[in-house]
C-alpha positions in Angstrom: 19.2 -10.2 1.5 19.8 -13.6 2.9 22.8 -15.7 1.7 20.6 -17.8 -0.4 19.3 -14.9 -2.5 20.6 -14.1 -5.9 23.5 -11.7 -5.8 27.0 -10.8 -7.2 29.3 -13.5 -8.4 32.9 -13.7 -7.3 34.9 -15.6 -9.8 34.8 -18.3 -12.3 33.7 -21.8 -11.0 33.3 -20.4 -7.5 31.6 -23.6 -6.4 34.9 -25.3 -6.7 36.4 -23.0 -4.1 33.8 -24.3 -1.5 34.5 -27.9 -1.5 33.5 -29.6 1.8 37.1 -30.4 2.8 38.9 -29.5 6.0 41.8 -27.3 5.5 42.9 -27.9 9.1 43.2 -31.6 8.6 45.5 -31.9 5.6 47.9 -30.0 3.3 46.1 -29.3 0.0 47.6 -30.8 -3.1 49.7 -28.3 -5.0 48.5 -26.9 -8.4 50.0 -28.5 -11.5 53.2 -26.8 -12.8 54.7 -27.3 -16.2 58.2 -27.5 -14.6 57.1 -30.5 -12.5 57.3 -30.8 -8.7 55.3 -28.6 -6.3 54.3 -25.1 -7.2 57.5 -23.6 -8.6 59.5 -26.7 -8.6 59.9 -27.4 -4.8 60.5 -30.8 -3.5 57.9 -30.5 -0.7 54.4 -29.0 -0.6 54.2 -25.4 0.7 52.6 -24.9 4.3 49.1 -23.5 4.2 47.9 -20.8 6.6 44.8 -18.6 6.8 45.4 -15.5 8.7 43.5 -12.3 9.4 43.8 -9.4 7.0 46.3 -6.8 8.2 45.2 -3.4 6.7 48.6 -1.7 7.1 50.4 -4.3 4.8 47.5 -5.9 3.0 45.4 -2.8 1.9 47.9 0.0 2.0 49.2 0.7 -1.6 52.7 0.8 -0.2 52.3 -2.4 1.8 54.1 -5.7 1.1 51.1 -7.7 0.0 48.9 -5.0 -1.6 49.7 -5.6 -5.3 49.2 -9.4 -4.9 45.7 -9.0 -3.4 44.9 -6.3 -5.9 45.9 -8.6 -8.7 43.7 -11.5 -7.3 40.6 -9.3 -7.3 41.1 -7.8 -10.7 41.9 -11.2 -12.2 38.7 -12.6 -10.8 36.7 -9.7 -12.3 38.3 -10.3 -15.7 37.9 -14.1 -15.6 34.1 -13.6 -15.5 34.2 -11.8 -18.9 36.0 -14.9 -20.3 33.4 -17.3 -18.8 30.5 -15.4 -20.2 32.0 -14.9 -23.6 32.6 -18.7 -23.9 29.1 -19.4 -22.6 27.5 -17.2 -25.2 29.6 -18.5 -28.1 28.8 -22.1 -27.3 25.1 -21.6 -26.3 22.5 -19.6 -28.4 21.7 -16.5 -26.6 18.0 -17.3 -26.5 18.6 -20.8 -25.2 21.2 -19.9 -22.6 18.8 -18.5 -19.9 16.6 -21.6 -20.2 19.5 -24.1 -20.0 20.7 -22.2 -16.9 17.4 -21.7 -15.1 16.3 -25.3 -15.8 19.7 -26.6 -14.9 20.1 -28.4 -18.2 23.5 -29.8 -19.0 24.2 -31.1 -22.4 27.3 -33.2 -23.3 27.7 -31.2 -26.5 27.3 -27.4 -26.7 23.8 -26.6 -27.9 25.2 -24.3 -30.6 27.1 -27.3 -32.0 24.0 -29.4 -32.0 21.9 -26.7 -33.7 24.4 -26.0 -36.4 24.8 -29.7 -37.3 21.0 -30.2 -37.2 20.4 -27.1 -39.5 23.2 -28.2 -41.8 21.9 -31.7 -42.2 18.3 -30.4 -42.8 19.6 -27.9 -45.4 21.6 -30.5 -47.2 18.8 -32.9 -47.4 16.4 -30.2 -48.8 18.9 -29.0 -51.3 19.8 -32.6 -52.3 16.1 -33.3 -52.9 15.8 -30.4 -55.3 19.1 -30.8 -57.0 19.3 -34.6 -57.6 18.3 -36.1 -60.8 16.0 -39.2 -61.0 16.7 -41.4 -64.0 14.6 -44.6 -64.4 13.7 -44.5 -60.8 17.3 -44.4 -59.7 19.3 -41.5 -58.2 22.4 -40.2 -60.0 25.4 -38.8 -58.0 25.5 -35.6 -59.9 23.2 -33.9 -57.4 25.5 -34.5 -54.4 28.3 -32.1 -55.1 25.9 -29.3 -55.9 23.9 -29.8 -52.7 27.1 -29.9 -50.6 28.5 -26.7 -52.1 25.2 -24.9 -51.6 24.9 -26.2 -48.0 28.4 -24.9 -47.2 27.6 -21.6 -48.7 24.4 -21.2 -46.7 26.0 -22.4 -43.5 29.0 -20.2 -44.0 26.8 -17.0 -44.5 24.7 -18.1 -41.4 27.7 -18.5 -39.4 29.1 -15.1 -40.3 25.8 -13.5 -39.3 25.8 -15.3 -36.1 29.4 -14.5 -35.2 28.6 -10.8 -36.0 25.8 -10.9 -33.4 27.9 -12.7 -30.9 30.6 -10.0 -31.3 28.2 -7.4 -30.3 27.0 -9.4 -27.3 30.5 -10.1 -26.1 31.2 -6.3 -26.4 28.6 -5.9 -23.5 31.1 -7.7 -21.3 33.6 -4.9 -21.6 32.2 -3.5 -18.4 34.1 -6.3 -16.4 37.4 -5.1 -17.8 36.5 -1.5 -17.2 35.5 -2.3 -13.7 38.9 -4.2 -13.1 40.8 -1.2 -14.5 38.7 1.2 -12.2 39.5 -1.0 -9.1 43.2 -1.0 -9.9 43.2 2.8 -10.5 41.1 3.7 -7.4 42.8 1.1 -5.1 41.3 -1.4 -2.8 40.6 0.7 0.2 38.3 2.9 -2.1 36.7 -0.1 -3.7 36.0 -1.8 -0.4 34.6 1.5 1.1 37.3 2.2 3.6 37.2 5.9 4.5 40.5 6.3 6.0 43.5 4.7 7.8 41.6 4.5 11.1 38.5 2.9 9.5 38.3 -0.6 11.0 34.8 -1.5 9.5 36.2 -3.8 6.9 37.7 -7.1 8.1 39.0 -10.0 6.2 41.1 -13.2 5.9 44.0 -14.1 3.6 45.1 -17.6 2.4 48.9 -17.9 2.3 50.5 -20.9 0.6 54.0 -20.6 1.7 54.9 -17.0 0.9 52.3 -16.7 -1.8 48.9 -15.1 -1.2 46.3 -17.3 -3.0 43.0 -16.3 -1.5 41.3 -13.3 -0.1 38.0 -12.5 1.7 36.9 -9.1 2.9 33.6 -8.3 4.7 31.8 -5.7 6.7 29.6 -6.2 9.8 26.5 -4.0 10.1 25.0 -3.4 13.5 21.5 -4.4 14.3 18.8 -1.8 13.9 15.1 -1.2 13.4 13.7 -1.7 9.9 12.6 1.6 8.3 9.5 -0.1 6.8 8.3 -2.5 9.5 9.9 -1.0 12.6 11.0 -4.4 13.8 14.5 -5.1 15.1 16.7 -6.5 12.5 19.7 -8.9 13.0 23.3 -7.9 12.7 24.5 -8.6 9.2 27.9 -9.7 7.7 28.3 -8.6 4.1 30.9 -10.0 1.9 32.7 -7.3 0.0 35.2 -9.3 -1.9 35.9 -13.0 -2.2 38.2 -15.0 -4.4 40.7 -17.9 -4.6 43.4 -18.0 -7.3 42.0 -20.2 -10.1 44.8 -22.8 -10.0 44.2 -23.4 -6.4 40.5 -24.0 -6.5 38.9 -27.2 -5.4 41.2 -27.5 -2.4 38.8 -26.3 0.2 40.5 -22.9 0.6 37.3 -21.0 -0.1 35.7 -23.1 2.6 38.4 -22.2 5.0 37.9 -18.5 4.4 34.3 -18.7 5.0 34.7 -20.8 8.2 37.1 -18.3 9.6 34.6 -15.5 9.1 31.8 -17.5 10.6 33.9 -18.4 13.6 34.7 -14.8 14.1 31.4 -13.0 13.4 28.4 -15.4 13.6 26.7 -15.6 17.0 23.8 -17.6 18.2 21.4 -17.1 21.1 17.8 -17.5 22.1 15.8 -18.0 18.8 18.8 -19.2 16.8 21.3 -17.1 14.8 21.7 -13.5 15.7 23.7 -12.6 12.6 22.8 -12.9 8.9 25.4 -13.6 6.2 25.0 -12.3 2.7 26.7 -10.4 -0.2 27.2 -6.7 -0.4 25.3 -5.1 -3.4 28.6 -3.4 -4.2 30.7 -6.5 -3.9 34.0 -5.5 -5.5 34.2 -8.5 -7.9 30.4 -8.5 -8.7 28.9 -8.4 -12.2 26.3 -5.8 -12.5 27.5 -4.8 -16.1 25.4 -7.1 -18.4 21.7 -7.8 -19.0 20.4 -10.5 -16.6 19.5 -12.8 -19.5 23.1 -13.0 -20.6 24.6 -13.9 -17.2 22.8 -17.2 -16.3 26.0 -19.1 -16.0 27.5 -16.8 -13.4 24.2 -16.8 -11.6 24.4 -20.6 -11.3 27.9 -20.5 -10.0 27.0 -17.8 -7.5 23.9 -19.8 -6.4 26.1 -22.9 -5.6 28.5 -20.8 -3.5 25.6 -19.0 -1.7 23.8 -22.2 -0.9 27.0 -23.7 0.5 27.6 -20.6 2.7 24.0 -21.0 4.0 24.5 -24.7 4.8 27.7 -23.9 6.7 25.8 -21.3 8.8 22.9 -23.7 9.3 25.2 -26.5 10.5 26.8 -24.2 13.1 23.3 -23.2 14.2 22.2 -26.8 14.7 25.4 -27.5 16.6 24.7 -24.6 18.9 21.0 -25.6 19.4 22.1 -29.1 20.3 24.7 -27.9 22.9 22.1 -25.4 24.2 19.6 -28.1 24.7 22.2 -30.3 26.5 23.0 -27.5 28.9 19.3 -27.0 29.8 18.8 -30.7 30.5 21.8 -30.6 32.9 
């Protein structure tokens, strides 16, 4: 699966975590805080660092940062339930997939437009049957009756619709169950770490001052022959978990995490890239819990992130090709 294929999502509005900003060139703006100032009221912005993941302290349940990283992951899973619930409430279930797949964006939620349209149509039809025509004129006695009947019909329709929506939203309980399961089993188990000496899972952590606000974990798979075609396959980097704390998104922190991973793992040689980048099917904060027709909103967000990752890899590949050509000319 290439990084441009459809796959698991990572958090709400993930595209905001991959803004094309250089985290190395500036200190990101601090998130808004009700107490004013920076972060928790500091006078100056906190220093930003992106460091490697240290399994003894970051993934060990007794480690210093374990609970913070675990909370980041479980929060990102739970946030998806909130996003999808809101999406279904504001968009008719049958219209949601089409608006997502066709990339239709309306200034007013479609459900509001539909209810207003149906309400106006119902009122006109009821008024037409209830009003009294006297001498070619229209008396006002039909208006109150039409308004009351319209409100009754729309109230009943709204009750039925909300009952259906309640059932649909119940399907999203899998997110909360999965978050609870990850918290219970622990990150090492969720990421597929077999023991304390297992070094197959690598990662990067974003620290803003002393706070951990971003996390990326991945696994590198060795090259081998395809079981079906027998051809040699490239090495592959699979992202197992990826999230940035929601109030810190849009600052380029997600881009910084991806860049660090690419610098460390992606190699180029004769014929271009030697390593593919993609998402693990068992990505910890994925969303394989609801029917596909109900998760179009998350698919769109994941697609934006996936395309951004692919562009970053392609940019590095072009840079390498240009340098390689320059060396050959010399």
